SETORDREN-392160 format. One record per residue (C-alpha): z negated, y negated, x negated; residue in one letter; residue number from 1; chain. Coordinates in steps of 0.02 Angstrom, whole numbers. Each point is the difference from the previous one (the first is absolute). Layout:
REM SETORDREN-392160
[atom [Z, Y, X], A, NUM, A]
...
END
This chain:
REM SETORDREN-392160
[atom [-1641, 1088, -671], M, 1, A]
[atom [30, -114, 148], V, 2, A]
[atom [-1, -184, -41], K, 3, A]
[atom [-130, -95, 99], W, 4, A]
[atom [119, -145, 24], S, 5, A]
[atom [110, 119, 102], E, 6, A]
[atom [-143, 99, 78], K, 7, A]
[atom [-82, -156, 70], Y, 8, A]
[atom [160, -98, 36], R, 9, A]
[atom [-26, -91, 168], P, 10, A]
[atom [74, 91, 147], K, 11, A]
[atom [-2, -150, 116], H, 12, A]
[atom [45, -182, -30], L, 13, A]
[atom [-174, -60, 49], D, 14, A]
[atom [-77, 109, -136], D, 15, A]
[atom [84, -100, -139], I, 16, A]
[atom [-126, -119, -79], I, 17, A]
[atom [33, -185, 5], G, 18, A]
[atom [160, -91, 51], N, 19, A]
[atom [-33, -20, 187], P, 20, A]
[atom [143, -124, 28], K, 21, A]
[atom [134, 107, -90], P, 22, A]
[atom [-56, 153, 98], K, 23, A]
[atom [12, -95, 164], E, 24, A]
[atom [174, -66, -45], D, 25, A]
[atom [57, 178, -42], L, 26, A]
[atom [-62, 62, 169], K, 27, A]
[atom [96, -138, 92], K, 28, A]
[atom [160, 44, -92], W, 29, A]
[atom [-20, 184, 42], A, 30, A]
[atom [-38, -36, 184], N, 31, A]
[atom [161, -101, 10], A, 32, A]
[atom [95, 161, -31], W, 33, A]
[atom [-73, 73, 160], L, 34, A]
[atom [97, -129, 100], E, 35, A]
[atom [167, 29, -88], G, 36, A]
[atom [76, -54, -165], T, 37, A]
[atom [-89, -158, -64], P, 38, A]
[atom [86, -144, -88], K, 39, A]
[atom [-82, 48, -164], K, 40, A]
[atom [39, 183, -19], R, 41, A]
[atom [-90, 18, -166], A, 42, A]
[atom [-161, -66, -72], V, 43, A]
[atom [-45, -27, -184], V, 44, A]
[atom [-179, 31, -54], L, 45, A]
[atom [-39, -109, -150], I, 46, A]
[atom [-151, 11, -113], G, 47, A]
[atom [-78, 63, -161], D, 48, A]
[atom [-10, 186, -39], P, 49, A]
[atom [-142, 92, 84], G, 50, A]
[atom [-36, -125, 140], V, 51, A]
[atom [51, 120, 138], G, 52, A]
[atom [184, -34, 34], K, 53, A]
[atom [59, 181, -2], T, 54, A]
[atom [-156, 59, 90], S, 55, A]
[atom [32, -131, 135], A, 56, A]
[atom [178, 59, 25], A, 57, A]
[atom [-49, 184, 14], L, 58, A]
[atom [-149, -40, 112], A, 59, A]
[atom [112, -102, 114], L, 60, A]
[atom [119, 147, 20], G, 61, A]
[atom [-149, 109, 46], N, 62, A]
[atom [-68, -125, 125], D, 63, A]
[atom [170, -22, 84], M, 64, A]
[atom [38, 187, 2], G, 65, A]
[atom [158, -28, -105], W, 66, A]
[atom [73, 123, -122], Q, 67, A]
[atom [-8, -77, -174], V, 68, A]
[atom [146, 17, -120], L, 69, A]
[atom [-56, -62, -172], E, 70, A]
[atom [93, -36, -160], M, 71, A]
[atom [-101, -48, -153], N, 72, A]
[atom [29, -45, -182], A, 73, A]
[atom [19, 182, -55], S, 74, A]
[atom [153, 22, 110], D, 75, A]
[atom [176, -46, -44], S, 76, A]
[atom [35, -164, 91], R, 77, A]
[atom [183, -30, -35], N, 78, A]
[atom [122, -37, 140], A, 79, A]
[atom [39, 183, 39], D, 80, A]
[atom [-182, 51, 8], A, 81, A]
[atom [-49, -143, 113], I, 82, A]
[atom [148, 31, 116], K, 83, A]
[atom [-37, 186, 8], N, 84, A]
[atom [-184, -20, 35], I, 85, A]
[atom [-46, -173, 65], A, 86, A]
[atom [162, -61, 77], T, 87, A]
[atom [42, 160, 93], R, 88, A]
[atom [-180, 19, 51], G, 89, A]
[atom [-3, -178, 66], A, 90, A]
[atom [160, 24, 103], M, 91, A]
[atom [-45, 152, 102], G, 92, A]
[atom [-129, 70, 117], E, 93, A]
[atom [-156, 93, -55], T, 94, A]
[atom [-89, 168, 7], F, 95, A]
[atom [-184, 35, 16], T, 96, A]
[atom [-93, 102, -130], D, 97, A]
[atom [20, 152, 113], S, 98, A]
[atom [190, -20, 2], G, 99, A]
[atom [14, -77, 172], E, 100, A]
[atom [141, -125, 21], F, 101, A]
[atom [-59, -168, 65], V, 102, A]
[atom [108, -147, 50], M, 103, A]
[atom [-45, -171, -70], A, 104, A]
[atom [2, -71, 176], K, 105, A]
[atom [-151, 112, 39], D, 106, A]
[atom [-103, -101, -122], G, 107, A]
[atom [-2, 121, -146], R, 108, A]
[atom [79, -63, -157], R, 109, A]
[atom [17, 32, -186], K, 110, A]
[atom [-82, -120, -121], L, 111, A]
[atom [102, -23, -159], I, 112, A]
[atom [-116, -47, -145], V, 113, A]
[atom [78, -52, -166], L, 114, A]
[atom [-139, -17, -127], D, 115, A]
[atom [18, -109, -157], E, 116, A]
[atom [163, -72, 67], A, 117, A]
[atom [-7, -138, -133], D, 118, A]
[atom [23, 131, -137], N, 119, A]
[atom [182, 41, 42], I, 120, A]
[atom [88, -52, -160], F, 121, A]
[atom [120, 70, -127], G, 122, A]
[atom [150, 114, 3], R, 123, A]
[atom [-95, 146, 77], E, 124, A]
[atom [-37, -107, 152], D, 125, A]
[atom [174, -74, 14], F, 126, A]
[atom [37, -63, 174], G, 127, A]
[atom [-177, 32, 60], G, 128, A]
[atom [-38, -178, 55], V, 129, A]
[atom [165, -13, 92], K, 130, A]
[atom [-37, 164, 90], A, 131, A]
[atom [-172, -65, 51], I, 132, A]
[atom [78, -160, 68], A, 133, A]
[atom [126, 101, 101], Q, 134, A]
[atom [-135, 114, 66], T, 135, A]
[atom [-106, -149, 58], I, 136, A]
[atom [151, -77, 87], T, 137, A]
[atom [51, 158, 94], E, 138, A]
[atom [-165, 92, 26], T, 139, A]
[atom [-60, 64, 170], H, 140, A]
[atom [-166, 53, -76], Q, 141, A]
[atom [-144, -105, -75], P, 142, A]
[atom [5, -25, -189], I, 143, A]
[atom [-141, -51, -117], I, 144, A]
[atom [36, -58, -178], L, 145, A]
[atom [-147, -4, -121], I, 146, A]
[atom [9, -116, -150], V, 147, A]
[atom [-113, -70, -133], N, 148, A]
[atom [122, -139, -49], D, 149, A]
[atom [91, -66, 153], W, 150, A]
[atom [111, -117, -100], Y, 151, A]
[atom [68, 141, -106], A, 152, A]
[atom [76, 76, 156], L, 153, A]
[atom [52, -149, 107], K, 154, A]
[atom [93, -88, -140], K, 155, A]
[atom [126, 145, -2], R, 156, A]
[atom [48, -10, 185], S, 157, A]
[atom [4, -140, 128], S, 158, A]
[atom [7, 131, 138], V, 159, A]
[atom [-168, 73, -46], I, 160, A]
[atom [-81, -171, -11], E, 161, A]
[atom [67, -61, 166], G, 162, A]
[atom [-23, 153, 110], K, 163, A]
[atom [-176, 61, -38], V, 164, A]
[atom [-175, -56, 48], A, 165, A]
[atom [-120, -22, -148], T, 166, A]
[atom [-184, 46, 5], I, 167, A]
[atom [-107, -37, -153], K, 168, A]
[atom [-150, 112, -39], F, 169, A]
[atom [-140, -82, -101], M, 170, A]
[atom [-128, 85, -112], K, 171, A]
[atom [-150, 59, 102], P, 172, A]
[atom [-170, -73, -35], R, 173, A]
[atom [-113, 85, -126], K, 174, A]
[atom [-131, 37, 133], V, 175, A]
[atom [129, 97, 100], N, 176, A]
[atom [49, 105, -150], I, 177, A]
[atom [-184, 38, -35], V, 178, A]
[atom [-24, 56, 180], S, 179, A]
[atom [150, 117, -12], L, 180, A]
[atom [-60, 77, -163], L, 181, A]
[atom [-172, 27, 74], R, 182, A]
[atom [76, 90, 149], K, 183, A]
[atom [105, 113, -112], I, 184, A]
[atom [-149, 39, -110], S, 185, A]
[atom [-102, 58, 150], K, 186, A]
[atom [143, 106, 65], A, 187, A]
[atom [12, 87, -169], E, 188, A]
[atom [-188, 25, -12], G, 189, A]
[atom [-18, -106, -157], I, 190, A]
[atom [-138, -126, -34], E, 191, A]
[atom [67, -160, -76], V, 192, A]
[atom [-108, -146, -56], E, 193, A]
[atom [36, -161, 90], E, 194, A]
[atom [30, -91, -164], E, 195, A]
[atom [129, 130, -45], A, 196, A]
[atom [91, -28, 165], L, 197, A]
[atom [3, -188, -28], V, 198, A]
[atom [65, 24, -177], K, 199, A]
[atom [139, 116, 60], L, 200, A]
[atom [53, -127, 132], A, 201, A]
[atom [-8, -143, -123], D, 202, A]
[atom [105, 85, -136], K, 203, A]
[atom [132, 55, 126], S, 204, A]
[atom [59, -181, 22], G, 205, A]
[atom [31, 29, 186], G, 206, A]
[atom [99, 160, -26], D, 207, A]
[atom [-81, 120, 124], V, 208, A]
[atom [98, 151, -61], R, 209, A]
[atom [-56, -29, -179], S, 210, A]
[atom [-183, -18, 55], A, 211, A]
[atom [6, 167, 91], V, 212, A]
[atom [87, 85, -146], N, 213, A]
[atom [-131, -67, -121], D, 214, A]
[atom [-141, 61, 111], L, 215, A]
[atom [77, 175, 4], Q, 216, A]
[atom [24, 4, -189], S, 217, A]
[atom [-182, -40, -41], I, 218, A]
[atom [-72, 105, 143], A, 219, A]
[atom [90, 159, -57], E, 220, A]
[atom [-134, 129, -46], G, 221, A]
[atom [-145, -117, 45], R, 222, A]
[atom [-120, -8, 147], K, 223, A]
[atom [-60, -174, -47], K, 224, A]
[atom [100, -145, -69], V, 225, A]
[atom [-91, -138, -94], E, 226, A]
[atom [53, -171, -59], F, 227, A]
[atom [19, 60, -180], K, 228, A]
[atom [134, 122, 54], H, 229, A]
[atom [103, -141, 75], V, 230, A]
[atom [-25, -110, -153], A, 231, A]
[atom [71, 139, -110], A, 232, A]
[atom [168, -16, 90], L, 233, A]
[atom [29, -172, -73], G, 234, A]
[atom [96, -138, 86], D, 235, A]
[atom [174, 30, 70], R, 236, A]
[atom [141, -97, -80], D, 237, A]
[atom [77, -76, 154], V, 238, A]
[atom [165, -90, -23], S, 239, A]
[atom [29, -146, 119], A, 240, A]
[atom [157, -56, 86], T, 241, A]
[atom [59, -180, -2], I, 242, A]
[atom [-55, -22, 181], F, 243, A]
[atom [-177, 63, -35], Q, 244, A]
[atom [-16, -113, -153], T, 245, A]
[atom [57, -158, 87], V, 246, A]
[atom [-113, 36, 149], E, 247, A]
[atom [-149, 24, -116], T, 248, A]
[atom [35, -165, -91], I, 249, A]
[atom [12, -96, 162], F, 250, A]
[atom [-144, 79, 95], Q, 251, A]
[atom [-133, 22, -134], T, 252, A]
[atom [-100, -140, -79], G, 253, A]
[atom [-54, 112, -144], N, 254, A]
[atom [82, -30, -169], C, 255, A]
[atom [-34, 174, -68], A, 256, A]
[atom [78, 86, 151], R, 257, A]
[atom [156, -108, -10], S, 258, A]
[atom [23, 34, -185], R, 259, A]
[atom [-27, 186, 25], E, 260, A]
[atom [133, 3, 137], A, 261, A]
[atom [129, -81, -114], T, 262, A]
[atom [-43, 120, -143], M, 263, A]
[atom [35, 151, 112], R, 264, A]
[atom [166, -71, 53], L, 265, A]
[atom [153, 70, -87], D, 266, A]
[atom [97, -164, 6], E, 267, A]
[atom [25, -138, -128], N, 268, A]
[atom [-78, -173, 32], P, 269, A]
[atom [172, -79, 30], E, 270, A]
[atom [18, 107, 158], T, 271, A]
[atom [-179, -23, 59], L, 272, A]
[atom [8, -189, -9], I, 273, A]
[atom [153, 1, 114], L, 274, A]
[atom [-95, 100, 131], W, 275, A]
[atom [-150, -116, -4], I, 276, A]
[atom [111, -155, 6], D, 277, A]
[atom [95, 68, 151], Q, 278, A]
[atom [-155, 46, 103], N, 279, A]
[atom [-130, -129, -52], L, 280, A]
[atom [46, -124, 141], P, 281, A]
[atom [-14, 137, 132], A, 282, A]
[atom [-180, 42, -49], V, 283, A]
[atom [-80, -162, -65], Y, 284, A]
[atom [10, -111, 154], R, 285, A]
[atom [-112, -141, -62], E, 286, A]
[atom [103, -132, -95], P, 287, A]
[atom [-131, -18, -135], A, 288, A]
[atom [-8, 188, -28], D, 289, A]
[atom [188, 12, -5], L, 290, A]
[atom [9, -139, -128], S, 291, A]
[atom [-134, 81, -109], A, 292, A]
[atom [86, 169, 12], G, 293, A]
[atom [166, -74, -58], Y, 294, A]
[atom [-89, -91, -141], E, 295, A]
[atom [-65, 167, -67], A, 296, A]
[atom [170, 77, 26], L, 297, A]
[atom [85, -140, -97], S, 298, A]
[atom [-115, 30, -148], R, 299, A]
[atom [45, 183, 4], A, 300, A]
[atom [184, -50, -1], D, 301, A]
[atom [-29, -106, -156], I, 302, A]
[atom [-65, 152, -93], F, 303, A]
[atom [147, 104, 59], L, 304, A]
[atom [117, -133, -66], G, 305, A]
[atom [-83, 7, -170], R, 306, A]
[atom [19, 190, 0], V, 307, A]
[atom [186, -19, 27], K, 308, A]
[atom [22, -133, -135], R, 309, A]
[atom [-112, 76, -134], R, 310, A]
[atom [19, 186, 45], Q, 311, A]
[atom [-189, 15, -13], Y, 312, A]
[atom [-52, 116, 142], Y, 313, A]
[atom [-185, -19, -36], G, 314, A]
[atom [9, -153, 111], L, 315, A]
[atom [34, 111, 151], W, 316, A]
[atom [-187, 29, 13], G, 317, A]
[atom [-33, -186, 23], Y, 318, A]
[atom [138, -10, 131], A, 319, A]
[atom [-75, 149, 95], R, 320, A]
[atom [-171, -84, -2], D, 321, A]
[atom [66, -162, 74], M, 322, A]
[atom [102, 84, 138], M, 323, A]
[atom [-141, 122, 45], S, 324, A]
[atom [-169, -83, -31], C, 325, A]
[atom [70, -176, 11], G, 326, A]
[atom [84, 26, 168], V, 327, A]
[atom [-145, 103, 73], S, 328, A]
[atom [-130, -132, -46], L, 329, A]
[atom [105, -151, 54], S, 330, A]
[atom [-37, 21, 187], K, 331, A]
[atom [-149, -82, 83], S, 332, A]
[atom [-22, 135, 134], R, 333, A]
[atom [51, 178, 37], D, 334, A]
[atom [166, 36, 89], Y, 335, A]
[atom [-20, 161, 94], R, 336, A]
[atom [119, 93, 113], G, 337, A]
[atom [164, 88, -28], Y, 338, A]
[atom [141, -106, -76], V, 339, A]
[atom [177, 68, -6], R, 340, A]
[atom [49, -22, -180], L, 341, A]
[atom [178, -50, -36], G, 342, A]
[atom [111, 60, -141], F, 343, A]
[atom [41, -141, -125], P, 344, A]
[atom [156, -90, 59], T, 345, A]
[atom [58, -28, -178], W, 346, A]
[atom [-3, 185, -39], L, 347, A]
[atom [96, 40, 160], I, 348, A]
[atom [136, -125, -44], K, 349, A]
[atom [12, 64, -179], M, 350, A]
[atom [5, 181, 56], S, 351, A]
[atom [137, -33, 126], R, 352, A]
[atom [95, -103, -126], S, 353, A]
[atom [-8, 136, -132], R, 354, A]
[atom [53, 135, 122], S, 355, A]
[atom [141, -112, 61], F, 356, A]
[atom [64, -30, -176], R, 357, A]
[atom [-6, 183, -46], E, 358, A]
[atom [95, 51, 156], T, 359, A]
[atom [130, -136, -30], R, 360, A]
[atom [26, 57, -180], S, 361, A]
[atom [22, 180, 50], R, 362, A]
[atom [130, -48, 132], F, 363, A]
[atom [94, -115, -122], A, 364, A]
[atom [10, 143, -125], A, 365, A]
[atom [77, 116, 130], K, 366, A]
[atom [124, -130, 61], L, 367, A]
[atom [42, -52, -178], G, 368, A]
[atom [43, 179, -44], K, 369, A]
[atom [117, 9, 148], L, 370, A]
[atom [88, -164, -42], Y, 371, A]
[atom [-15, 14, -190], H, 372, A]
[atom [-99, -160, -15], G, 373, A]
[atom [-167, -57, -67], S, 374, A]
[atom [-156, -24, 106], N, 375, A]
[atom [12, -188, -22], K, 376, A]
[atom [180, -3, 62], M, 377, A]
[atom [-46, 106, 149], V, 378, A]
[atom [-147, -108, 50], L, 379, A]
[atom [95, -164, -20], Q, 380, A]
[atom [176, 40, 58], D, 381, A]
[atom [-4, 157, 109], I, 382, A]
[atom [-171, 15, 82], L, 383, A]
[atom [13, -147, 126], P, 384, A]
[atom [165, 66, 73], Y, 385, A]
[atom [-54, 180, -11], F, 386, A]
[atom [-161, -36, 100], K, 387, A]
[atom [99, -94, 133], Q, 388, A]
[atom [121, 146, 22], L, 389, A]
[atom [-140, 126, -5], Y, 390, A]
[atom [-96, -90, 136], T, 391, A]
[atom [146, -29, 119], Q, 392, A]
[atom [117, 149, -22], D, 393, A]
[atom [-72, 167, 54], R, 394, A]
[atom [138, 107, -80], E, 395, A]
[atom [-18, -92, -164], F, 396, A]
[atom [-189, 19, 8], R, 397, A]
[atom [2, 188, 26], L, 398, A]
[atom [141, 27, -127], S, 399, A]
[atom [-85, -98, -140], M, 400, A]
[atom [-171, 76, 36], T, 401, A]
[atom [73, 171, -30], R, 402, A]
[atom [114, -48, -145], K, 403, A]
[atom [-139, -90, -96], L, 404, A]
[atom [-135, 124, 57], N, 405, A]
[atom [-113, -144, 52], L, 406, A]
[atom [-185, 27, 26], S, 407, A]
[atom [-103, -69, 145], E, 408, A]
[atom [-65, -142, -110], E, 409, A]
[atom [178, -49, -50], E, 410, A]
[atom [60, 4, 181], V, 411, A]
[atom [-149, -105, 51], S, 412, A]
[atom [44, -124, -137], F, 413, A]
[atom [178, -17, 66], L, 414, A]
[atom [-56, -17, 182], L, 415, A]
[atom [-150, -112, -40], D, 416, A]
[atom [-116, 121, 92], A, 417, A]
[atom [-149, 110, -43], K, 418, A]
[atom [36, 176, -62], P, 419, A]
[atom [-79, 79, 153], D, 420, A]
[atom [79, -118, 126], S, 421, A]
[atom [121, 54, 138], H, 422, A]
[atom [160, -74, -77], P, 423, A]
[atom [-28, 101, -159], V, 424, A]
[atom [-39, 160, 91], R, 425, A]
[atom [153, -27, 110], H, 426, A]
[atom [114, 1, -154], V, 427, A]
[atom [-60, 172, -58], F, 428, A]
[atom [-2, 70, 177], D, 429, A]
[atom [179, -58, 24], A, 430, A]
[atom [50, 86, -163], L, 431, A]
[atom [-75, 164, 60], K, 432, A]
[atom [99, -11, 162], K, 433, A]
[atom [161, -36, -94], V, 434, A]
[atom [-30, 149, -113], D, 435, A]
[atom [-30, 112, 151], T, 436, A]
[atom [158, -56, 91], V, 437, A]
[atom [114, 2, -153], S, 438, A]
[atom [-58, 169, -66], R, 439, A]
[atom [157, 113, 3], P, 440, A]
[atom [-4, 147, 118], R, 441, A]
[atom [7, 174, -72], R, 442, A]
[atom [179, 63, 14], E, 443, A]
[atom [34, 177, 59], E, 444, A]
[atom [95, 105, -130], P, 445, A]
[atom [180, 33, 49], E, 446, A]
[atom [44, 179, 42], E, 447, A]
[atom [119, 84, -119], E, 448, A]
[atom [155, 69, 85], P, 449, A]
[atom [6, 187, 24], D, 450, A]
[atom [122, 92, -111], E, 451, A]
[atom [49, 116, 142], E, 452, A]
[atom [51, -62, 170], P, 453, A]
[atom [-126, 6, 138], A, 454, A]
[atom [6, 160, 105], P, 455, A]
[atom [51, -91, 160], D, 456, A]
[atom [137, -95, -86], K, 457, A]
[atom [175, 75, 8], K, 458, A]
[atom [95, 13, -163], P, 459, A]
[atom [135, -127, -14], E, 460, A]
[atom [175, 68, 33], E, 461, A]
[atom [135, -32, -132], P, 462, A]
[atom [113, -142, 44], E, 463, A]
[atom [158, 51, 91], K, 464, A]
[atom [162, -43, -79], Q, 465, A]
[atom [99, -121, 101], Q, 466, A]
[atom [183, 45, 39], Q, 467, A]
[atom [109, -131, -75], K, 468, A]
[atom [166, 58, 79], S, 469, A]
[atom [68, 122, 129], L, 470, A]
[atom [67, 118, -133], F, 471, A]
[atom [-149, 0, -123], E, 472, A]
[atom [-86, 159, 63], F, 473, A]
[atom [159, 87, 60], G, 474, A]
END
């Protein structure tokens, strides 16, 4: 059975419901490729599941006449897989579906689409983010990354963050989802009550794909769908991201909606309060509203402090109410429009500090094993001089990197640079060159001497006796 979400996937960018500004921005980025290689060679489509990000990428390829090369979450996305598929595809020319070779300069290109790029984690995806960053830097073909959580990807590479354009897709309006469901129902020859369509759109939470799938599930085997059939599905348990929750708290003036958003969030209140504290001044622009918002937030912080002192986690509920309902109701007017939420500065500093300490400890253990000393002795007595030599002396740097088997993080620690920066990559590239040059050549086996003399070689004559006197041979 063909899924309706695939059967009725939009073929053209204009057919995607809602998001007029993101669609226009995507068109402008694609048109820039017609004039050469643009400054931003890749674009990241950000948004909740089911809002049309993947459909927009595929529809763009169809509109531009580009061949689409797609990798999704079911594929292996480690470094080798990405280099074999995406990187090599992004470097070369392209072929049409009929097998005709087409030069990129003729306007025909390949569109590299990496879906769920924020889900590249773990050992099975080792090196995947680095390979993506390299592909974006060197590509001669357009690349689209599709993510639900933009921060989860950009925090792992400064290259990705700095060299891509970002386009955020918002949830379409409920009336647009109802219109789409009505159109699909007519195409399938199924009569659906208007109340049922509204209920399907409402329970989808802005997820168009889920709304279409729900319609297909209740319409199977029926010629008429009524409201009671939709009600039997129940409500979908939709988990929220931290971005969705904070946006809901700031933009709604409804206490119940704010509380519901925090209950769906899989984060503890200590993390949520940092997000609200970081972004409150960017949203509440009236001084009185900002003051009232921080008053509610301070009360939430008091409850969190009592939880920590008394170890009574029942007080988390009061803290959630103050940072959700309290902050939502503290504003005197609505603040509409898109606001770029920032990641809490305190968490960034702590994350970097923890990563720095772990890398430093691993390096100290390696150097201590070499010099038969403790980590403390290495950090206090050896590390300052070692770092100076490592930074200034190329031969020492390459030798110690190989001898200690240093990782990219440890080299970046010694050079005071990011793991994906040029100085760090240069160290490992130089090691590869040294290995290539110093690799011993394969020696030819020596020929064993023949036991018999060669045919063209005359046998040696016995040595003639020398006459020692005139009378010796008489």
